[in-house]
C-alpha positions in Angstrom: 74.7 -62.1 -0.2 74.8 -61.3 3.4 74.5 -57.5 2.6 71.5 -58.2 0.3 69.7 -60.1 3.1 70.4 -57.4 5.6 69.0 -54.8 3.1 65.8 -56.8 2.7 65.4 -57.2 6.5 66.0 -53.5 7.0 63.5 -52.6 4.3 60.8 -54.8 6.0 61.5 -53.3 9.4 61.3 -49.8 7.9 57.9 -50.6 6.4 56.5 -51.5 9.8 57.3 -48.1 11.2 55.4 -46.2 8.5 52.1 -44.6 9.2 49.1 -46.3 7.6 47.8 -44.9 4.4 45.2 -42.2 4.7 41.5 -43.2 4.6 39.6 -42.4 1.4 37.9 -39.0 1.5 34.1 -39.2 2.1 32.0 -36.6 0.3 28.6 -35.7 1.8 26.0 -33.5 0.0 23.8 -31.3 2.2 20.9 -29.1 1.0 20.6 -25.8 2.9 17.8 -23.4 2.3 18.9 -19.8 2.5 16.8 -16.6 2.5 17.7 -14.4 -0.4 17.1 -10.6 -0.3 14.9 -9.4 -3.1 13.8 -5.9 -4.1 10.5 -5.7 -2.4 8.2 -4.7 -4.1 9.9 -5.2 -7.4 10.7 -2.0 -9.4 7.8 -2.5 -11.8 5.3 -2.8 -9.0 6.8 0.1 -7.1 6.4 2.3 -10.3 2.8 1.2 -10.6 2.1 1.9 -7.0 3.7 5.4 -7.2 1.7 6.2 -10.3 -1.6 5.1 -8.7 -1.0 7.1 -5.5 -3.6 9.8 -5.0 -2.2 13.3 -5.4 -1.4 15.2 -2.2 -4.0 17.7 -1.0 -1.3 20.2 -0.3 -0.5 20.3 -4.0 -4.1 21.3 -4.9 -5.5 24.8 -4.7 -7.3 25.5 -1.5 -11.1 25.3 -1.9 -13.1 28.5 -1.4 -15.2 27.1 1.4 -14.8 24.7 4.3 -17.5 22.5 3.0 -15.6 22.1 -0.3 -12.4 21.3 1.7 -14.2 18.7 3.7 -15.7 17.1 0.5 -12.2 17.1 -1.1 -10.7 15.5 2.0 -13.4 12.8 2.2 -12.9 12.0 -1.5 -9.1 11.8 -1.0 -9.6 9.5 2.0 -11.9 7.3 -0.1 -9.2 6.9 -2.7 -6.9 5.6 0.0 -9.3 3.5 2.0 -11.9 2.2 -0.5 -11.8 -1.5 -1.1 -9.2 -2.1 -3.7 -7.9 1.4 -3.2 -4.3 2.5 -2.9 -3.9 1.4 0.7 -5.1 -2.1 -0.2 -2.8 -2.3 -3.2 0.2 -1.4 -1.0 -0.8 -3.9 1.6 -1.1 -6.6 -1.0 2.4 -5.8 -2.4 3.9 -5.9 1.1 2.1 -9.2 1.9 3.7 -10.7 -1.3 7.1 -9.5 -0.1 6.7 -11.3 3.2 5.7 -14.5 1.5 9.0 -14.4 -0.5 11.1 -13.9 2.6 
């Protein structure tokens, strides 16, 4: 009986020396906004812009006179700079890209 009592006391003392049980794990959810790289402009728009680009003057035959050359150059500049022209279309595509990023 004495041995059983000593065992019980030893077990109680051993229990006091233990580390406390770990605290429960706390889970926190956090939303983080991350910028994502996108093809800018997207492939369909890039194809459309390339197709609408005015042809290079260097790829055309040289006009016979300087006056014709000036007229051809002015017309080409108009295709680029006219309202809604190719330059405006490219600017709009790039502006949309910056809004996404």
